[in-house]
N, C-alpha and C positions, 0 to 999 in steps of 0.2 A: 768831222763827219763828212762834210761836203767834199773836202779834198780827197779823202779815202774813197768815197763813192765815185768821184770823177776819175781818179786813177784806175780804179777797178773797171769802170766803163771803157776807158781807153784800151786797157789790156784785153778785155773781152772782145772788143771790136777788132783789135789786131789779130786775135785768134779766130775770128769769124763765128763766134758763139751766137746762136739764134737769139732773136730779140726777147722772147719770153724768159729764157734762162738768164740772159744778161740783166734784165730788169730785176728778176728775183735775186740774183747774186748781188747786185748793187744795193738792194734793200737789206739783204743779210749783212753785207759789209757795214752798212750804216748802223744797223741795230747793234751788231757786236762791238763796233768801235765805240758807240755811245755807251754801252755797258762797261767797256774797259775804261773809258774816261771817267765815268761816274763811280764805279765800284772797284776798279783795279788801281794799278800804280804804273807810272811811266818807267821805262819806255814802252810804247805800244807799237807793235809791228803787225802788218797785214801781209799775208802771202796767199796768192792764188796758184793752184797747181792744176794744169790741164793734162789729164791722162785718160784712163778709162772712165773716170768720174771727174767732175769739177769739184775741187776741194778748196774751201776757204778756211784759212787759219788766222785767228787774231790772238796774238800773244801779248800779255802784260806781266808786270813784275809782282802783281798782287797774288796772294795765296788763297783769298776767300773764294769758296766754291760758289759758282753761279746757281741760282735757283729758278726753275721753271715755274712761273706763276700764272694763274688765271685771274687777270685783273678784272675788277668790277667795272661796270659801265661808266661810273662817275670818276674812276681813277684816272689821273693824268699821265701816269707812267706805269711801268711794270709789265709791258707787253713785248719788249725787245726779244728776249730769248724765246718766248712763245711764238712770235712771228717767224723768227729764224728756223725754229723747229718745224713749223708748219710748211715752210717753203722748201726745206731740204728733205732728202730721203732719209738721211741719218745725221746725227750730231753727237758731240760728246765733249769731254774735257780731258786734257792730258796735263799732268803736273810735271814741270821741268825744273831743273836746278834754279832757274832765274824767275820762276813764277808759274803761270799756267797758260795753256793754249786752249781756246774754245774753237772747235772745228765743225764744219758742216760738209756734207757731200751731196751733190746733185748729179743726176744723169745728164749726159750730153745728148743732143739730137744726133741721129744716125747719119745725117747728111754732111759729115765733116769732110 
């Protein structure tokens, strides 16, 4: 998770993405990769796409559908997808031949 977050941060810095969006994207990457490691299957791939929106995709070989949960205060886990969904403008899951891809989209600042 830390490696994926670091690589995402480096790419976002290279693109000149604003600090708030970069922070949120690194958190999204961390949460989605954690979910892929915990509930998915290798290999796990992360892809960031900078176009009109900033898209984050995390693919794994598992077929199990992710579930958006509202964890209780005392729960130690179960917030990853909820956090990603709260930080992104939109999110979803695509099933591909080799597993699934969870994606999020965020608006980019106008000062590119």
